[in-house]
C-alpha positions in Angstrom: 4.4 7.1 -22.9 3.1 5.4 -19.7 2.3 8.7 -18.0 0.6 10.4 -20.9 -1.6 7.3 -21.6 -2.4 7.1 -17.9 -3.4 10.8 -17.7 -5.6 10.4 -20.8 -7.5 7.5 -19.2 -8.0 9.5 -16.0 -9.2 12.5 -17.9 -11.7 10.4 -19.9 -12.8 8.4 -16.9 -16.6 8.1 -16.4 -18.3 9.1 -13.2 -18.0 6.3 -10.6 -20.9 5.1 -8.6 -20.2 4.6 -4.9 -22.8 1.9 -4.4 -21.6 -0.1 -7.4 -17.9 0.1 -6.3 -18.8 -0.9 -2.8 -20.8 -3.9 -4.0 -17.9 -4.9 -6.3 -15.5 -4.6 -3.4 -17.7 -7.0 -1.4 -17.8 -9.6 -4.2 -14.1 -9.4 -4.7 -13.5 -9.8 -1.0 -15.4 -13.1 -1.0 -12.8 -14.3 -3.5 -9.6 -13.0 -1.9 -10.2 -12.9 1.8 -7.9 -15.9 2.4 -5.1 -14.3 0.3 -5.7 -11.1 2.2 -5.4 -12.8 5.5 -2.1 -14.5 4.4 -0.8 -11.1 3.2 -1.5 -9.5 6.5 0.1 -12.3 8.5 3.2 -12.2 6.3 3.4 -8.4 6.7 3.2 -8.8 10.5 5.9 -11.6 10.4 8.2 -9.5 8.2 7.8 -6.1 9.9 7.5 -7.1 13.6 11.1 -8.2 13.8 12.1 -4.8 12.4 10.3 -3.1 15.3 12.3 -5.2 17.7 15.6 -4.3 15.9 14.8 -0.6 16.5 15.4 -1.0 20.2 18.8 -2.8 19.9 21.0 0.3 19.9 19.0 1.7 22.8 19.4 -1.5 24.8 23.1 -1.9 24.0 23.8 1.6 25.3 21.5 1.2 28.3 19.3 4.1 27.3 15.6 4.2 28.1 13.7 5.4 25.0 11.4 7.6 27.2 14.4 9.5 28.5 15.7 10.6 25.1 15.8 14.3 25.1 15.6 14.5 28.9 18.8 12.7 29.9 21.8 15.1 30.0 24.2 12.3 29.4 22.7 11.6 25.9 24.8 13.5 23.5 23.9 15.0 20.2 25.8 12.4 18.1 23.8 9.6 19.7 20.5 11.4 19.0 21.5 11.8 15.4 22.4 8.1 15.2 19.0 7.2 16.6 17.2 9.5 14.3 19.0 8.0 11.2 18.3 4.5 12.5 14.6 5.3 12.8 14.6 6.8 9.3 16.2 3.7 7.8 13.8 1.5 9.7 10.8 3.5 8.3 12.1 3.2 4.8 12.7 -0.6 5.0 9.4 -1.3 6.7 7.5 0.9 4.1 9.3 -0.8 1.2 8.4 -4.3 2.5 4.8 -3.2 3.0 4.6 -1.8 -0.6 6.0 -5.1 -2.0 3.6 -7.3 -0.1 0.5 -5.2 -0.9 1.5 -4.9 -4.5 1.6 -8.7 -4.7 -1.8 -8.8 -3.0 -3.2 -6.5 -5.7 -1.7 -8.7 -8.4 -3.4 -11.7 -6.8 -6.7 -9.7 -6.7 -6.4 -9.1 -10.4 -5.9 -12.8 -11.1 -8.9 -13.8 -9.0 -11.0 -11.1 -10.5 -10.2 -12.2 -14.0 -10.6 -15.9 -13.1 -7.0 -16.8 -13.9 -5.6 -19.9 -12.3 -2.0 -18.8 -11.4 0.0 -19.5 -8.3 -0.5 -16.9 -5.5 3.0 -15.4 -5.4 3.2 -13.2 -2.3 6.8 -12.4 -2.9 6.5 -11.5 -6.6 8.0 -8.0 -6.1 10.8 -9.1 -3.9 13.1 -9.3 -6.9 16.4 -7.5 -7.6 14.8 -5.6 -10.5 12.3 -3.9 -8.1 14.5 -3.4 -5.1 15.7 0.2 -5.7 12.2 1.2 -7.0 10.6 0.0 -3.8 13.2 1.9 -1.7 12.6 5.1 -3.7 8.8 4.8 -3.5 9.2 4.3 0.3 11.4 7.4 0.6 9.0 9.5 -1.4 6.0 8.2 0.5 7.6 9.0 3.9 8.9 12.4 2.7 5.5 13.5 1.5 3.8 12.2 4.6 6.2 14.0 6.9 6.0 17.3 4.9 2.2 17.1 4.9 2.1 16.5 8.6 4.3 19.6 9.2 1.7 21.6 7.2 -1.1 20.5 9.6 -4.1 18.2 9.2 -5.7 19.1 5.9 -2.7 18.5 3.6 -2.1 15.2 5.4 -5.7 14.1 4.8 -5.4 15.1 1.1 -2.1 13.2 0.4 -3.4 10.0 2.0 -5.3 9.1 -1.1 -2.6 9.7 -3.7 0.0 8.0 -1.6 -2.3 5.0 -1.1 -2.4 4.7 -4.9 1.4 4.3 -5.0 1.1 0.6 -4.3 -1.6 -0.3 -6.8 -0.1 1.8 -9.6 3.3 0.2 -9.0 1.7 -3.3 -8.8 0.4 -3.0 -12.4 3.1 -0.9 -13.8 6.3 -2.1 -12.1 8.5 -1.1 -15.1 7.5 2.5 -15.0 9.8 5.1 -13.5 9.3 6.1 -9.9 8.6 9.7 -10.8 5.9 8.6 -13.3 4.3 6.3 -10.7 4.2 9.1 -8.2 2.7 11.6 -10.8 0.2 9.0 -12.0 -0.9 8.2 -8.4 -1.4 11.9 -7.7 -3.3 12.4 -11.0 -5.7 9.5 -10.2 -5.9 10.4 -6.5 -6.7 14.0 -7.2 -9.3 13.2 -9.9 -11.1 10.6 -7.8 -10.2 11.8 -4.3 -13.6 12.1 -2.8 -15.0 8.8 -3.8 -11.7 7.0 -3.0 -11.5 8.6 0.4 -15.1 7.8 1.1 -14.8 4.2 0.1 -11.5 3.8 2.1 -13.2 5.2 5.1 -16.3 3.1 4.9 -14.5 -0.1 4.0 -11.9 0.5 6.7 -14.6 1.1 9.3 -16.5 -2.0 8.3 -13.4 -4.2 8.2 -12.5 -3.0 11.7 -16.0 -3.4 13.2 -16.6 -6.8 11.7 -13.2 -8.0 12.8 -13.8 -6.8 16.4 -17.1 -8.6 16.4 -15.2 -11.8 15.5 -13.3 -11.5 18.8 -10.5 -9.3 17.4 -8.7 -12.3 15.8 -11.1 -11.9 12.9 -9.7 -8.4 12.3 -6.8 -10.1 10.5 -9.2 -11.8 8.1 -11.3 -8.6 7.4 -8.5 -6.0 7.3 -7.7 -6.6 3.6 -11.3 -5.4 2.7 -10.1 -1.9 3.5 -7.5 -2.1 0.6 -9.9 -3.3 -2.1 -11.4 0.1 -3.1 -8.0 1.2 -4.5 -7.9 -1.8 -6.8 -11.5 -1.4 -7.8 -11.1 2.3 -8.7 -7.9 1.6 -10.6 -9.6 -1.1 -12.6 -12.6 1.1 -13.4 -10.6 4.1 -14.4 -7.4 2.7 -15.9 -8.3 -0.9 -16.7 -5.9 -3.7 -17.7 -4.6 -4.1 -21.2 -2.3 -6.7 -22.7 -1.4 -8.1 -19.3 0.3 -11.4 -18.5 -2.8 -12.6 -16.6 -5.2 -11.7 -19.4 -3.0 -13.6 -21.9 -3.0 -16.7 -19.7 -6.8 -16.4 -19.2 -7.3 -16.2 -23.0 -5.1 -19.3 -23.6 -6.9 -21.3 -20.9 -10.3 -20.6 -22.4 -9.5 -21.5 -25.9 
């Protein structure tokens, strides 16, 4: 049911205007830049320790990472262990990132609708969503690796659909992983050019403005690069019968 309705909305979607979407992203950024900054800082605090953990087996065995593949004393089983360790790390880091960004998109929706709810940055860190986050992370990494092996163009193409994984999951957390992936590719394929263009422009501006603010400002502006995905989802799919809309209606009566 979810997938069929989603595809119908994508097929019936109106032509999107780049300028209008960009202006809407700017207006939304004014409302959520603080929440975006907090999300980025939490992401760094959560993922940075994982990067440190990656080097533990290397340090314990006294192996220099730069010598892997060159040191004759490094056996095949150790290389396999390191490879599996890095895969697990990538999956966990990706799952954490999806959960945090999904929560950010949920907050964006609340601010966009004018709903006064608590900013819950850990909303998707629940047992009910754990396996779904892991599966989405595995699919995301698998597609990225496969596309990379097929050279540059496939990788550029899948960047957009994979980017939609998070926003589609954020607003449809009960949907099956396969349906989330299919829906993301449907939306990403249909609106690929305008999505890629907005992501490129917003990402470039976020980086440039952040660098002008003495680099530290990059943490405050980086979330602007993620807003086009939310704006396009809202314009194409929209929100119906949501928890936030119900609260909004109740608070305005």
